[in-house]
KOLZAMAR-561761 format. One line per 10 residues: number of its first residue (from 0); their letters; for each residue x, y, z of N, C-alpha, C. Coordinates in steps of 0.02 Angstrom, whole numbers. Last residue first. Example, Ala and Ser with C-alpha at 12.3 -4.5 7.8 and 13.67 -1.06 7.14 Angstrom:
2
1	sa	642:-112:354:684:-53:357:645:2:394 | 660:-284:390:615:-225:390:660:-165:390
END
This chain:
376
375	divhinkkrc	4577:6007:4112:4613:6021:4050:4613:6096:4036 | 4595:5941:4271:4565:5996:4233:4608:6009:4171 | 4584:5763:4294:4621:5826:4298:4587:5878:4253 | 4512:5642:4378:4494:5686:4322:4529:5754:4331 | 4539:5479:4404:4562:5544:4428:4554:5593:4369 | 4521:5346:4373:4463:5384:4394:4482:5451:4426 | 4629:5287:4317:4622:5279:4389:4565:5322:4417 | 4627:5325:4186:4618:5254:4200:4606:5241:4274 | 4661:5460:4203:4594:5441:4178:4579:5368:4195 | 4795:5455:4240:4745:5477:4288:4675:5455:4267
365	mdklikpwvt	4853:5411:4120:4861:5372:4181:4807:5390:4232 | 4823:5518:4036:4796:5452:4021:4799:5407:4083 | 4897:5620:4098:4824:5626:4094:4792:5558:4079 | 5027:5569:4081:5000:5578:4148:4924:5583:4147 | 5042:5567:3943:5052:5505:3981:5022:5510:4051 | 5027:5702:3908:4975:5654:3891:4981:5590:3932 | 5075:5817:4040:5090:5775:3981:5035:5723:3970 | 4986:5967:4078:5010:5901:4100:5026:5860:4037 | 4964:6136:4126:4982:6087:4075:5007:6023:4107 | 4821:6184:4226:4888:6195:4200:4902:6143:4147
355	atveglhakk	4716:6222:4355:4718:6215:4282:4787:6233:4257 | 4684:6131:4504:4718:6185:4470:4722:6170:4396 | 4624:6020:4558:4608:6085:4589:4642:6143:4555 | 4668:5910:4491:4596:5913:4506:4576:5981:4534 | 4804:5915:4484:4767:5937:4426:4692:5938:4436 | 4851:5851:4597:4850:5924:4596:4807:5951:4539 | 4759:5708:4650:4805:5740:4603:4795:5816:4604 | 4669:5663:4741:4726:5619:4726:4778:5653:4682 | 4592:5756:4875:4605:5742:4805:4668:5700:4795 | 4531:5815:4990:4541:5743:4984:4550:5721:4911
345	lllmftrsqg	4529:5946:5016:4472:5922:4977:4479:5848:4961 | 4650:5964:5081:4588:5975:5119:4526:5949:5083 | 4746:5933:4978:4743:5897:5042:4675:5903:5075 | 4716:6023:4875:4719:5951:4862:4711:5911:4926 | 4732:6145:4941:4666:6125:4916:4663:6049:4905 | 4871:6139:4964:4825:6142:5020:4755:6120:4999 | 4921:6137:4833:4938:6083:4879:4889:6080:4937 | 4873:6260:4789:4844:6199:4760:4861:6138:4803 | 4955:6343:4877:4882:6346:4874:4852:6281:4848 | 5085:6328:4988:5060:6305:4924:4984:6304:4922
335	igggislpit	5149:6465:5064:5104:6409:5075:5074:6389:5009 | 5304:6532:5104:5257:6520:5051:5215:6458:5066 | 5366:6659:5219:5361:6593:5190:5311:6591:5133 | 5463:6749:5345:5414:6741:5292:5413:6671:5265 | 5527:6883:5439:5513:6812:5436:5459:6803:5383 | 5656:7011:5433:5589:6983:5424:5588:6908:5434 | 5722:7176:5431:5729:7107:5450:5660:7076:5449 | 5692:7289:5292:5679:7263:5359:5704:7191:5369 | 5831:7365:5205:5765:7333:5204:5754:7298:5271 | 5955:7411:5233:5907:7460:5206:5839:7429:5193
325	nnlvaqhypm	6074:7348:5277:6016:7355:5322:5967:7408:5299 | 6172:7315:5191:6172:7384:5216:6112:7400:5261 | 6144:7183:5157:6208:7199:5188:6207:7268:5221 | 6017:7198:5097:6025:7158:5158:6089:7177:5194 | 6053:7275:4986:6004:7301:5034:6006:7264:5100 | 6138:7190:4919:6165:7251:4947:6118:7281:4999 | 6043:7098:4878:6094:7077:4926:6128:7137:4958 | 5971:7176:4785:5938:7145:4843:5989:7129:4897 | 6073:7214:4689:6038:7263:4731:6004:7233:4792 | 6225:7115:4691:6158:7129:4667:6120:7175:4715
315	klfdlqgtie	6345:7078:4747:6344:7141:4708:6274:7160:4686 | 6332:6954:4804:6331:7013:4848:6329:7079:4811 | 6351:6851:4717:6282:6877:4724:6280:6943:4763 | 6478:6807:4735:6468:6856:4682:6397:6885:4683 | 6473:6707:4827:6486:6774:4853:6477:6828:4799 | 6444:6571:4822:6404:6618:4782:6414:6690:4805 | 6479:6454:4894:6521:6478:4839:6486:6528:4794 | 6411:6416:5005:6386:6391:4940:6427:6415:4881 | 6480:6481:5107:6473:6408:5109:6455:6381:5040 | 6458:6614:5067:6526:6587:5068:6524:6511:5067
305	lqekltkanv	6322:6624:5086:6348:6631:5018:6420:6606:5014 | 6319:6612:5226:6288:6561:5185:6312:6564:5112 | 6390:6726:5270:6411:6659:5290:6383:6606:5242 | 6314:6831:5216:6383:6821:5194:6407:6751:5211 | 6193:6809:5287:6194:6808:5213:6265:6795:5188 | 6230:6827:5418:6216:6758:5396:6211:6754:5320 | 6255:6968:5420:6306:6920:5441:6292:6851:5411 | 6135:7029:5378:6198:7041:5341:6250:6987:5357 | 6012:6897:5393:6036:6965:5405:6103:6973:5369 | 5886:6795:5316:5956:6811:5330:5964:6884:5349
295	rvgmstlehr	5726:6766:5397:5769:6782:5339:5839:6801:5362 | 5649:6628:5465:5678:6693:5480:5728:6707:5424 | 5538:6538:5354:5596:6547:5396:5609:6619:5413 | 5456:6402:5264:5460:6469:5293:5524:6476:5333 | 5347:6307:5162:5415:6320:5186:5417:6391:5212 | 5205:6196:5162:5235:6262:5165:5308:6260:5188 | 5165:6064:5135:5118:6119:5129:5152:6187:5125 | 5203:5906:5070:5230:5969:5095:5179:6025:5083 | 5173:5748:5114:5140:5803:5078:5164:5868:5108 | 5206:5574:5094:5222:5638:5125:5192:5694:5082
285	rktvpnwvli	5065:5467:5051:5133:5492:5044:5143:5555:5087 | 4937:5424:5014:4979:5384:5059:5053:5401:5050 | 4844:5494:4948:4901:5471:4908:4947:5424:4948 | 4756:5508:5059:4732:5489:4993:4788:5459:4951 | 4823:5550:5172:4791:5484:5174:4764:5461:5107 | 4975:5620:5189:4917:5626:5146:4883:5558:5142 | 5051:5689:5328:5036:5626:5294:4972:5636:5254 | 5143:5843:5305:5090:5802:5334:5087:5735:5297 | 5257:5973:5348:5240:5914:5309:5187:5874:5345 | 5322:6131:5347:5267:6091:5372:5254:6035:5323
275	dgnlghmprg	5497:6172:5366:5440:6153:5325:5386:6120:5366 | 5611:6309:5411:5585:6242:5411:5524:6234:5367 | 5735:6405:5506:5686:6396:5453:5657:6326:5457 | 5854:6431:5570:5794:6467:5591:5740:6463:5537 | 5989:6325:5617:5937:6344:5571:5875:6376:5601 | 6049:6193:5722:6060:6247:5674:5996:6262:5635 | 6094:6148:5893:6062:6136:5828:6077:6195:5782 | 6145:6075:6045:6158:6124:5992:6127:6101:5926 | 6021:6038:6173:6073:6016:6126:6083:6068:6071 | 5916:6066:6263:5981:6097:6272:6036:6076:6225
265	disttetvwd	5789:6021:6243:5827:5988:6296:5900:6010:6298 | 5751:6100:6135:5715:6108:6199:5754:6077:6257 | 5904:6151:6052:5843:6111:6058:5812:6122:6127 | 5966:6304:5993:5969:6253:6046:5902:6217:6049 | 6065:6363:5853:6007:6365:5898:6016:6311:5950 | 6161:6459:5741:6159:6407:5793:6099:6418:5838 | 6119:6492:5571:6122:6515:5641:6118:6457:5690 | 6096:6441:5444:6163:6433:5473:6166:6451:5547 | 5983:6468:5377:5992:6399:5398:6059:6387:5432 | 5873:6587:5341:5933:6580:5382:5937:6507:5406
255	dydaarmehp	5812:6614:5174:5806:6584:5240:5874:6579:5275 | 5899:6687:5066:5837:6709:5098:5829:6678:5167 | 6017:6641:5007:6008:6714:5015:5938:6734:5039 | 6042:6511:4974:6083:6541:5027:6064:6612:5044 | 5917:6383:4954:5954:6441:4930:5987:6476:4989 | 5939:6218:5009:5902:6280:5014:5947:6336:4989 | 5927:6042:4996:5959:6103:4974:5912:6162:4985 | 5894:5953:5148:5875:5970:5079:5912:6033:5061 | 5981:5919:5249:5917:5883:5244:5889:5893:5174 | 6149:5913:5179:6093:5948:5211:6031:5905:5207
245	ygdkltwgig	6275:5789:5215:6224:5817:5170:6175:5860:5209 | 6357:5728:5307:6388:5765:5252:6340:5797:5203 | 6301:5675:5417:6316:5627:5363:6347:5661:5302 | 6273:5784:5496:6334:5747:5511:6350:5692:5460 | 6216:5914:5381:6210:5870:5439:6272:5826:5446 | 6216:6081:5336:6246:6016:5322:6247:5973:5386 | 6062:6167:5326:6124:6157:5361:6151:6086:5346 | 5938:6149:5265:5991:6183:5228:6059:6174:5259 | 5823:6168:5388:5833:6137:5322:5882:6178:5281 | 5774:6184:5527:5844:6182:5507:5858:6148:5441
235	yifvaslekv	5633:6088:5583:5678:6145:5590:5745:6131:5554 | 5483:6035:5523:5553:6016:5526:5596:6079:5528 | 5332:5997:5592:5372:6053:5567:5444:6034:5577 | 5207:5874:5546:5268:5895:5579:5292:5962:5551 | 5084:5752:5565:5098:5820:5543:5157:5848:5582 | 5102:5606:5585:5045:5636:5550:5059:5706:5524 | 5196:5523:5641:5176:5582:5679:5121:5623:5646 | 5217:5411:5555:5214:5402:5628:5180:5461:5663 | 5218:5466:5430:5178:5405:5442:5165:5398:5517 | 5314:5563:5446:5243:5584:5446:5196:5524:5449
225	leterqkrpl	5431:5480:5448:5415:5525:5503:5341:5543:5504 | 5434:5416:5326:5428:5376:5387:5407:5419:5446 | 5447:5531:5244:5390:5486:5238:5380:5445:5301 | 5571:5583:5282:5510:5622:5294:5448:5578:5291 | 5655:5480:5239:5653:5499:5310:5588:5536:5326 | 5628:5487:5102:5608:5427:5139:5607:5440:5214 | 5683:5611:5074:5611:5601:5064:5586:5539:5100 | 5824:5589:5110:5781:5638:5143:5707:5623:5135 | 5876:5414:5128:5876:5480:5097:5821:5524:5126 | 5928:5324:5276:5877:5340:5226:5889:5407:5194
215	dpyrdlidea	6012:5298:5380:6030:5269:5315:5981:5288:5259 | 5961:5355:5499:6027:5376:5473:6043:5352:5403 | 5836:5401:5569:5839:5362:5506:5905:5376:5471 | 5862:5471:5685:5811:5418:5686:5817:5372:5626 | 5958:5562:5647:5975:5514:5700:5925:5456:5701 | 5883:5638:5557:5938:5597:5532:5958:5544:5583 | 5799:5700:5648:5770:5654:5599:5824:5609:5570 | 5887:5782:5717:5855:5726:5753:5824:5676:5705 | 5920:5876:5618:5972:5834:5648:5943:5773:5683 | 5799:5939:5597:5825:5896:5544:5879:5850:5571
205	hiftlkdpld	5693:5939:5742:5750:5964:5705:5773:5913:5653 | 5517:5960:5759:5575:5916:5763:5631:5946:5720 | 5353:5970:5823:5412:6007:5800:5474:5963:5810 | 5193:5921:5774:5253:5900:5810:5313:5938:5780 | 5042:6019:5787:5101:5996:5750:5153:5967:5799 | 4873:5983:5833:4939:6009:5848:4992:5979:5802 | 4759:5924:5783:4754:5993:5808:4822:6025:5819 | 4784:5834:5628:4785:5840:5701:4781:5913:5722 | 4666:5820:5493:4730:5843:5519:4728:5845:5595 | 4562:5671:5480:4574:5743:5481:4645:5758:5504
195	pykdtklqpy	4574:5522:5377:4575:5557:5442:4589:5632:5433 | 4477:5447:5268:4531:5496:5265:4531:5537:5330 | 4378:5360:5306:4428:5336:5259:4489:5382:5258 | 4288:5427:5382:4335:5384:5417:4391:5360:5371 | 4263:5597:5330:4253:5525:5320:4307:5486:5357 | 4211:5742:5273:4229:5712:5338:4212:5638:5335 | 4161:5775:5152:4234:5776:5159:4257:5747:5226 | 4026:5783:5163:4053:5720:5136:4129:5717:5140 | 3995:5913:5204:4003:5861:5256:4032:5796:5229 | 4039:6057:5160:4033:5995:5121:4046:5935:5168
185	leqvhieagr	4040:6153:5261:4006:6168:5198:3992:6105:5157 | 4115:6088:5357:4048:6112:5375:4007:6128:5313 | 4232:6071:5286:4192:6012:5303:4122:6030:5327 | 4281:6199:5282:4258:6169:5219:4218:6106:5231 | 4310:6220:5422:4264:6263:5385:4237:6228:5323 | 4408:6124:5449:4344:6121:5485:4291:6161:5447 | 4509:6173:5364:4483:6105:5355:4415:6099:5389 | 4533:6298:5418:4507:6294:5350:4477:6225:5336 | 4588:6263:5541:4524:6297:5539:4492:6294:5471 | 4710:6213:5496:4663:6167:5529:4593:6198:5530
175	lvkwikevvd	4763:6334:5449:4753:6277:5403:4704:6227:5432 | 4766:6412:5567:4726:6434:5509:4712:6375:5462 | 4853:6338:5647:4786:6352:5671:4740:6371:5613 | 4969:6348:5570:4936:6283:5576:4864:6291:5601 | 4998:6483:5592:4982:6460:5524:4946:6393:5526 | 5026:6478:5728:4971:6519:5704:4950:6498:5634 | 5139:6395:5728:5078:6373:5762:5017:6414:5741 | 5231:6476:5659:5209:6412:5631:5144:6389:5662 | 5247:6579:5754:5217:6593:5689:5191:6529:5656 | 5309:6509:5859:5245:6543:5870:5209:6557:5804
165	tlvqlnrqde	5429:6468:5795:5380:6419:5819:5311:6449:5829 | 5491:6593:5774:5475:6549:5718:5421:6500:5737 | 5507:6630:5908:5465:6671:5864:5444:6629:5803 | 5596:6529:5949:5531:6535:5980:5483:6576:5937 | 5713:6546:5876:5672:6486:5864:5603:6493:5893 | 5738:6716:5816:5751:6659:5859:5700:6604:5846 | 5738:6866:5798:5767:6816:5754:5787:6756:5796 | 5700:6964:5882:5650:6914:5864:5676:6861:5816 | 5804:7053:5891:5790:7011:5950:5740:6955:5934 | 5789:7122:5770:5846:7076:5779:5833:7029:5837
155	tialewdwqd	5612:7119:5728:5672:7150:5754:5728:7098:5758 | 5514:7103:5574:5531:7086:5643:5594:7125:5664 | 5381:7095:5457:5439:7132:5482:5450:7116:5556 | 5335:6960:5359:5320:6998:5419:5383:7031:5445 | 5256:6891:5215:5317:6916:5247:5298:6963:5303 | 5198:6761:5103:5187:6812:5156:5254:6831:5186 | 5115:6690:4972:5181:6712:4994:5171:6769:5043 | 5021:6566:4935:5013:6625:4978:5083:6642:5003 | 5048:6511:4766:5064:6512:4837:5035:6574:4871 | 5059:6407:4628:5020:6460:4661:5031:6455:4736
145	vyashdhdlf	5143:6365:4481:5145:6366:4554:5102:6423:4580 | 5162:6255:4350:5127:6315:4372:5120:6312:4448 | 5215:6132:4342:5257:6187:4317:5227:6255:4337 | 5185:6037:4492:5163:6066:4429:5212:6119:4407 | 5165:5900:4595:5211:5950:4570:5189:5972:4501 | 5089:5792:4633:5086:5852:4674:5140:5903:4658 | 5102:5693:4536:5036:5703:4566:5031:5766:4609 | 5215:5771:4421:5186:5710:4449:5119:5726:4481 | 5337:5829:4324:5265:5838:4334:5234:5772:4357 | 5483:5891:4386:5453:5832:4356:5379:5834:4374
135	ydkrvarmdt	5528:6063:4360:5497:6011:4400:5480:5950:4357 | 5573:6166:4283:5617:6109:4291:5590:6056:4338 | 5492:6278:4280:5494:6235:4221:5533:6171:4231 | 5389:6355:4370:5450:6317:4385:5456:6262:4333 | 5311:6508:4383:5324:6451:4339:5390:6420:4359 | 5181:6581:4489:5250:6573:4465:5253:6514:4416 | 5087:6692:4587:5087:6644:4533:5158:6641:4504 | 5024:6738:4748:5080:6731:4702:5069:6677:4650 | 4951:6843:4826:4922:6787:4789:4969:6772:4731 | 5032:6891:4979:5022:6897:4907:4988:6834:4880
125	ilgegtkmgf	5038:6990:5125:5026:6925:5095:5008:6936:5021 | 5138:7075:5248:5099:7072:5187:5090:7000:5165 | 5146:7156:5412:5169:7116:5356:5121:7116:5298 | 5210:7214:5569:5164:7219:5512:5191:7179:5454 | 5312:7207:5659:5248:7176:5678:5195:7180:5624 | 5381:7361:5613:5390:7298:5649:5322:7271:5672 | 5294:7425:5466:5332:7432:5528:5340:7364:5561 | 5296:7451:5292:5279:7407:5348:5325:7419:5407 | 5296:7522:5169:5300:7557:5233:5281:7515:5293 | 5305:7463:5047:5237:7477:5072:5237:7505:5143
115	qklavrkwkt	5443:7450:5034:5406:7488:4983:5336:7508:5008 | 5476:7366:5140:5498:7435:5141:5456:7478:5093 | 5413:7250:5094:5399:7275:5161:5418:7348:5168 | 5474:7226:4971:5407:7256:4972:5388:7281:5041 | 5588:7159:5007:5595:7227:4980:5529:7263:4984 | 5522:7043:5041:5560:7079:5092:5573:7151:5070 | 5466:7000:4921:5423:7020:4977:5460:7060:5030 | 5575:6961:4842:5537:7021:4824:5495:7046:4883 | 5613:6840:4897:5654:6899:4910:5617:6964:4893 | 5497:6758:4860:5530:6756:4926:5568:6820:4941
105	aaqvvqadvp	5409:6726:4761:5418:6797:4778:5457:6806:4842 | 5469:6609:4638:5433:6624:4701:5449:6697:4717 | 5502:6623:4510:5493:6554:4534:5460:6555:4603 | 5450:6743:4386:5469:6725:4455:5459:6651:4467 | 5528:6762:4232:5467:6742:4266:5486:6719:4336 | 5639:6898:4200:5629:6827:4218:5559:6818:4247 | 5710:7009:4077:5663:6991:4130:5662:6916:4141 | 5793:7147:4023:5798:7074:4026:5759:7052:4088 | 5739:7282:3928:5738:7250:3994:5746:7175:3985 | 5800:7425:3834:5773:7357:3843:5773:7336:3916
95	nkdydnsihf	5803:7551:3758:5792:7546:3830:5762:7478:3847 | 5825:7520:3626:5865:7574:3656:5859:7575:3732 | 5745:7428:3565:5805:7403:3598:5851:7459:3624 | 5631:7500:3534:5677:7479:3480:5745:7458:3507 | 5570:7503:3661:5596:7565:3630:5648:7549:3577 | 5614:7340:3721:5578:7403:3730:5612:7461:3693 | 5624:7199:3707:5661:7247:3664:5628:7315:3663 | 5651:7095:3832:5599:7142:3811:5635:7198:3772 | 5697:6927:3838:5720:6995:3825:5660:7037:3801 | 5684:6807:3972:5670:6832:3905:5689:6905:3900
85	qiptrsgdrd	5686:6653:4065:5712:6720:4053:5697:6742:3982 | 5633:6551:4193:5622:6568:4123:5643:6641:4113 | 5757:6496:4315:5696:6531:4293:5693:6540:4217 | 5812:6329:4355:5826:6397:4333:5761:6430:4308 | 5871:6213:4456:5806:6239:4435:5813:6313:4419 | 6002:6185:4489:5964:6134:4451:5897:6159:4426 | 6090:6258:4567:6076:6280:4499:6035:6233:4457 | 6106:6229:4697:6148:6191:4651:6135:6210:4578 | 6023:6282:4791:6087:6316:4781:6132:6280:4732 | 5849:6312:4748:5904:6271:4774:5969:6307:4762
75	lydnvgsgvd	5775:6440:4724:5748:6379:4754:5801:6336:4786 | 5796:6563:4672:5830:6508:4638:5817:6440:4671 | 5691:6697:4644:5705:6642:4690:5736:6585:4650 | 5740:6866:4608:5708:6803:4591:5732:6747:4637 | 5811:6980:4640:5756:6961:4685:5722:6895:4665 | 5910:7038:4563:5929:6984:4610:5874:6960:4654 | 5900:7133:4465:5880:7151:4533:5903:7100:4584 | 5928:7091:4336:5981:7123:4374:5964:7140:4446 | 5805:7045:4286:5859:6998:4301:5911:7029:4348 | 5652:7103:4348:5714:7120:4314:5770:7072:4335
65	vilpvtvril	5511:6990:4344:5557:7036:4379:5618:7049:4335 | 5338:6946:4334:5404:6950:4304:5446:7002:4341 | 5232:6954:4419:5242:6890:4385:5312:6887:4354 | 5230:7040:4579:5247:7034:4507:5249:6962:4483 | 5084:7075:4677:5149:7041:4672:5166:7032:4598 | 4987:7175:4793:5001:7148:4727:5071:7120:4724 | 4935:7123:4959:4968:7169:4912:4978:7134:4845 | 4845:7119:5110:4854:7091:5043:4885:7144:4997 | 4926:7125:5269:4880:7153:5220:4895:7122:5152 | 4936:7045:5431:4957:7053:5362:4904:7093:5323
55	nlekclneei	4940:6985:5563:4938:7057:5552:4966:7074:5482 | 4925:6851:5583:4993:6875:5576:4997:6951:5563 | 4786:6829:5598:4833:6797:5644:4902:6830:5642 | 4727:6903:5491:4710:6916:5561:4763:6890:5609 | 4785:6846:5377:4791:6918:5389:4777:6935:5462 | 4741:6716:5393:4813:6730:5397:4824:6804:5410 | 4604:6737:5371:4628:6720:5438:4703:6725:5446 | 4594:6771:5234:4565:6815:5286:4596:6801:5354 | 4656:6660:5173:4683:6727:5165:4658:6774:5220 | 4573:6553:5216:4644:6555:5234:4672:6625:5227
45	ydkvaytalq	4446:6586:5163:4456:6575:5235:4529:6584:5254 | 4471:6591:5024:4449:6651:5059:4461:6645:5135 | 4510:6456:5001:4554:6511:4986:4536:6574:5024 | 4395:6383:5038:4458:6374:5075:4504:6434:5064 | 4309:6432:4940:4291:6439:5011:4353:6432:5055 | 4373:6393:4825:4372:6464:4841:4348:6478:4912 | 4355:6253:4836:4422:6282:4829:4422:6356:4850 | 4217:6239:4834:4254:6223:4896:4324:6253:4895 | 4192:6273:4700:4161:6311:4754:4199:6301:4820 | 4265:6171:4635:4281:6242:4624:4253:6286:4680
35	tekpsllssy	4198:6057:4684:4270:6066:4695:4290:6139:4687 | 4072:6069:4632:4081:6076:4704:4154:6088:4721 | 4106:6044:4497:4078:6108:4517:4087:6120:4591 | 4155:5909:4504:4198:5964:4480:4172:6033:4500 | 4102:5841:4666:4095:5848:4593:4142:5904:4570 | 4195:5758:4793:4161:5817:4768:4156:5815:4693 | 4266:5646:4817:4210:5658:4862:4168:5718:4840 | 4324:5540:4688:4321:5606:4717:4258:5614:4760 | 4393:5386:4716:4333:5418:4691:4327:5486:4726 | 4513:5257:4695:4497:5327:4708:4430:5347:4678
25	dnplikelea	4590:5143:4700:4522:5139:4725:4493:5209:4737 | 4721:5160:4666:4679:5121:4619:4606:5121:4639 | 4826:5307:4679:4781:5257:4707:4737:5223:4654 | 4994:5316:4619:4925:5342:4615:4876:5289:4638 | 5107:5232:4621:5091:5274:4679:5019:5298:4678 | 5127:5167:4503:5119:5126:4563:5093:5167:4622 | 5144:5276:4418:5089:5229:4406:5075:5187:4467 | 5265:5328:4462:5203:5363:4478:5142:5318:4468 | 5355:5237:4407:5349:5241:4479:5283:5275:4499 | 5333:5267:4274:5323:5198:4296:5314:5197:4372
15	ydgigpgald	5372:5398:4264:5300:5384:4265:5284:5311:4281 | 5498:5459:4379:5476:5432:4315:5403:5409:4321 | 5512:5552:4490:5568:5533:4448:5548:5504:4381 | 5454:5632:4598:5459:5560:4600:5514:5534:4554 | 5489:5780:4699:5467:5744:4641:5478:5669:4647 | 5601:5915:4749:5555:5860:4760:5539:5823:4696 | 5777:5962:4763:5707:5970:4746:5667:5907:4752 | 5911:5894:4780:5894:5951:4739:5821:5948:4717 | 5931:5774:4856:5937:5840:4886:5905:5896:4846 | 5940:5646:4810:5877:5666:4842:5876:5738:4864
5	akkdem	6066:5617:4770:6016:5627:4718:5951:5654:4745 | 6125:5595:4895:6145:5652:4855:6093:5668:4802 | 6063:5477:4935:6055:5538:4975:6071:5599:4933 | 6108:5389:4837:6037:5401:4844:6024:5465:4883 | 6246:5384:4865:6223:5417:4804:6149:5433:4807 | 6290:5313:4972:6268:5381:4986:6240:5416:4924
END
């Protein structure tokens, strides 16, 4: 079971010898560097505009740094393996200092922002979020620099259910599929038999059912086998401990609701009001995560999840107090990886072809030998 345990705390490959085997040997970009930039912004504009239409969102500004004491930074996992960059601002000769952190995602900040911007039920916001996640292993689809469309939508207590989550996921998938069609109309060379298009529909499946299909495989291998077969899936219930004693993947305890009991279509008991969209990437021939999302915790499930994870001390922080006292809206929200989406829709082999950030020399040399040109 050690492989399963090691597989829980975040994504990635692990070492560059393994990555060397994974990167394709027969790769040639379908777009020039200039065309890639033009296509990237065509996709970006399409997705932002249509997410706003489908989910009734407006674009808002988002912080790069937050106050440590606010409790709004995203800790990603609940095991403490990925920590934010923290620094001291010695403002006013240290008489009025601020201890700040670079955001890892805007997950909790967005929920507070719903109140700040006066969003009513059925209204929401979308941000052009930039973050730093220093503890990632830098491979073909993980970077220390993270760009996401972080969105949040105000809902009612009655809407905290699996059907609302499913409806929102289907709208997001409609936009992503539409973006693929749009960019292929602009750049017809992207439509090729070598790399199949995304399917029109997602397959929805619970994490419990995936474990039943592949009981002996760690999480990433389960996901790989699943998307090989089904092409594009939404996995419900990520964070709840499954019957093998492990969650499908670690999830922080203070934003997505992964503890609420739900029911499958055929009436079986399940858990969790959150999940991920994963697809099969025909270029890298691997699982490819596009987005995580979920119905957010309410006062009851926040306490339950923090108790499970041994983090009840978080309840003293302003964000957590706001959830407990119902002073910020109930919501559903998520983050869609921008560079991940560009990489997939533009048929790229490496994240560095669509985003400018830092990469180690070993990775850049490896890519160069395989005709993969990352942006320096």
